[in-house]
N, C-alpha and C positions, 0 to 999 in steps of 0.2 A: 716653308715655299707658299702654301695656302695666303700665311698674314703679309707675306711682301707683296704679294697678289692684288690684296686687297688694300694693303696702304697705298701702292701705285692708284689701284681706281680710284682711291677717294682725294687722291692729286690730282690726278686729272681730272673727275670731275669737277672739285674745288675751283682747276683753273679753267674748265670751261666755263662754266658759268662765271667767274668775276670775266673770263674775254665778251662774254655776251654783253655783259650789265656795261663795261665799256664801248661798247660798240653802238649802245642807244643813243638815241639825238636825244639828251635834256633840254624838254621844255622848259623856258625859260621863268621867274615868276611873274607874274604881276597879268595882268589884261589885256588883251590885246586889241579891246572895243576901245577908243576913249571916253564912249558914253554904253551908260546900259542898254543893253538891246532891250526892244519892245517886252512889255510885262504882257501876256497871254490876258485876254478880255476876261476867261474863265475867272481866273484869280483874283481881277479886278472885279470882279461884281462880287463874288464869293467877300474879300476883304469889307466890300461896301455894305454889302447884305452883313454884316455883323458891327454895320455901325463902329468902324476900325480905321485905319491906315497900317501901309505897311512898314511905315518909321516907330508906329507903336507895338505890331506885333513882334519887330525886330525887339523893340527893348525888354518887351515880356522877356522873347526866351532866351537873350543876354541876360537878363537876371537870375532868370532862375537856373541857369548854367551856373553863375557869380556868387549867388547863395546855397548851393546846394553842392557841399564840397565830397557828399559820398557819390554823388552821381561823377563828377568830375573823376574820382577814381577809379570808377568801375569802367571808365569811358578810359582811363590808362592804360587799365589790367587787360580790357577783352584788344585793344591796341596792340601791343605784346603780343598776346595770341595770334595775331592773325600777321604781325608782321609791317607796321605801318602804322605813322607820325598819326597822333589822337585828333589834331587838328583838320584831318580828315573826317571823325567822328563828326566833331565840334560844327563844320562848317555843313554838314547833310544835315543835323538835328536845325539848326538855325536856318537855312534853307527851307525846310518845310515847315515852319512852322512862321514861318515872315511870310509865303507865299501860299500857303496851301490850306494850313489847319492854325487855329489860334492855341494856344499855347495852356496848357491846364497851370493854374497858380503854385506847385506843391510837383512833385515826384510820385507822394501817395497815390496822388487821384488816377495818373496814370497805371497803379494797381489797382485799385478801386473797379475801374473805368474796365479793366481786363478782365475780373471774376464777373464780371456779367453777362462776357460771351463765352462762363463756361456752360458746358451739358454737351448734349447730344443732337437738336434741335435745327442745328444746321450741316447741310448737305452742298456739293460745287455739283452742277451741273446745270443744261440746259432745258427747259421744259421736263419731259419724264424721264431724260436720258440724263443716270448718272455721271461724272469725267469718267470713272472705272470704266464701262459698259463705252463710253464711246473712245476712247484710245486700244480698245479691242479690236477696234474697225480695220479690215483689211489695209486700207491706206493708212495705219501709223505700223505697218509689221518689220518697215526699216528701222524702224525706233527702237527694236528690240534688242537691237544688238548692242545697245547704251548703258554700260550698269553705272556708269558714275548719271547724278542725279539733275545736272547743268547739262551735262549735254543729252541725255533721255529727256529732259524738259523742252530743251531748244529745240532738240527734234522736233519732238510734236507738236509745238509753238509755228516751225516753219513750215510743217504738213497743214495745219490749221489754215495758214494763208495761201498757200499754194493751193488746197483743194476746197476747202468748206468755206471760208469769208467769204463773203454776200452771193453766197452761190446755193442751186438748189440739190441735195444729192440723194439719191433713195427717197423720193418725194419729203424731202425735209428741208423747208426752207434755212439757209442759218444767216444771222444778223452781220453787216458788214461793221463790223467792228475786231477789236483785239480779243484775243483767243484769254486773254485774263478776265475782260471787262464780261466775257460773254458765259465763260464756263464757274469762276472763279469769286463770283462779287456778287451775292445772293439779293444782297439788302437793296444796291442801286450802282450799277456801272459807275467808273472812277475811284470810289470809296475804296482810300487807303485808309491803314490803322496803327494807332499806336505811336509810343516815341519816334520812332524811325517812318512812320507811314509808309509802310513795308505792304505789297499786295501778297495776296499769299501765295501766287503763282511765283515770283520772286523768292517767295522762303522755301516753297518744295525746288526752287532748283538747288538752290545754296543747302540743302540740308546736307548734304554729306559732310562738305567743308566745314559745316559747324558741328556735324557731329565728332567730325578728325579734331578740331581744333579747339571746340569746347566742350565735347563731351555730352553735349544734349543728343537725347535720342532724334534718329530719325523720324523724317514724317513720312505719314502717308497722307496721300489724295483722300481715302477713304473716310478717311477721319478729320473732319473740316475742323470742329472742336479743338482737339491737338496742334492744328496748324492755327486756328486764330489765337491761342491760349501763346505762342509761340512768337507771333507777333504783336501780340498785344502787353505781355508782361516784357518789362523795361529793363530786365538781367538779358531776357532770351536775347530781346529784342536789337540791342546793342551785338549781340553778336553776328545776327542776320545783316546789322550794317555794317559792320568791319566785312566779313564776308564780299559783300556785296561788290564794294568800295576794293577791297584786293583783288576780286576776279577783274573789274575793270582795269588796275594798274596792269596785272600780269598779262591781259588780252592787247591792250596797248605797246606793251614789250614784243610779245610775241607775236603780232601779228601786223604792228603799224611802226615796227621799230622807235617808241617814242618810251622815253621814261616821265613817265607823267607824274610821280612820287611825293613832287616838290610841289606841283601848283594845285594846291585846294580849290581855285573855284573850276578848273580841269577835273577833278574828281568828283565835284559836288553837281556839274554839269552834267557828267555822266550818270552820277545816282537820280537825277532825276530825271532824265530822257528814257533810260533803261539801253539795250540792247548795245553795249560796249563793244562786243565781239563783232558786229557788224560795222559798227560807226568806223571801226578801228580799221576794220576789210576797206571802206570806205575810202579813210583817210589814205591808206595804201595805196589805195588805186589810183589814187590822185596823184598822187608823190610821181607815181611811177609814169605818169603821164605825162613829165615833164610838168617845170617847175619845183616850190618847195613851200609847203606852207604847215603852220601849227597847227593843232587843235582850239577849235576858240571855245570861251566860258559862254552859257547864255545869261540871259539875264539873273537867272538863279547862282549860276556861278560867279558871275560878274559881282555881284553883292559880298557874298565869300571874299575874293580875292581884295574887294576896294574894304572891307574892313576887317582885313587882316591882323591887324598888330593887336586891332582891339579883341580880336577873339582868341591869340594866341597869348594873352594879358589872361584867361580865363583859367589858363593849363597853369 
């Protein structure tokens, strides 16, 4: 009887999951915008300062991918672990290295750069307060109910936005800036790292999923060196990229009723802007209030969809 009940439960779960998948709105392929949305000035200035162009940077990262079969194999393997199409990881890498940083000539250079961040000389904090001490404040107590790293750090980020950002609390004045920029970037605000250009807070959020699916040790904010290693080392970085994309796909399915898994421009956009749960909720709210709209790509995702055939050929 127990085996029969278990079998019925498995059949019910399979049917429910497929019914949910069938009820999702499949986001059409391609771009919603005819012309590429405006590229932010900061990205233009970075590229100009490096005496390069977006076309040159795109060509460079495309050629790196085309000439590195080992990296492509790792991208495919990681994608299987997270049940995503590898084109989503390709799109995120291309977008980051076209608009945010310049690609190294070879994958080995990323390993060498990662080694430079080894050691215990870094910490996460603001002024004299470590992040560990900061989140022990009473304002964060409700977050202690969450065991999953994504919900835990998302809760803490929400408390930062509501209570601390741009305000003076208990005699300390806090910057009007993102949680990740204030507490998780000791070099300078806005800095991201490695092949996937991941910031440390994102890595901490995805730590549990990466531990489950890829087997890497869970990250601890008290050990900044391990966090840097995870996002700088190309092998681990791919896992955190895939987890971030997987999370965005799930958020849009569960919150907005949208299947974005076949539109790499949308997943690339969300990889670029972050906060996929909030953005899915905002889209769902707009669609509940009359009319209907699809998620739209930004300048970054627009490029990915525009170059999609060429990028698919890399695989």
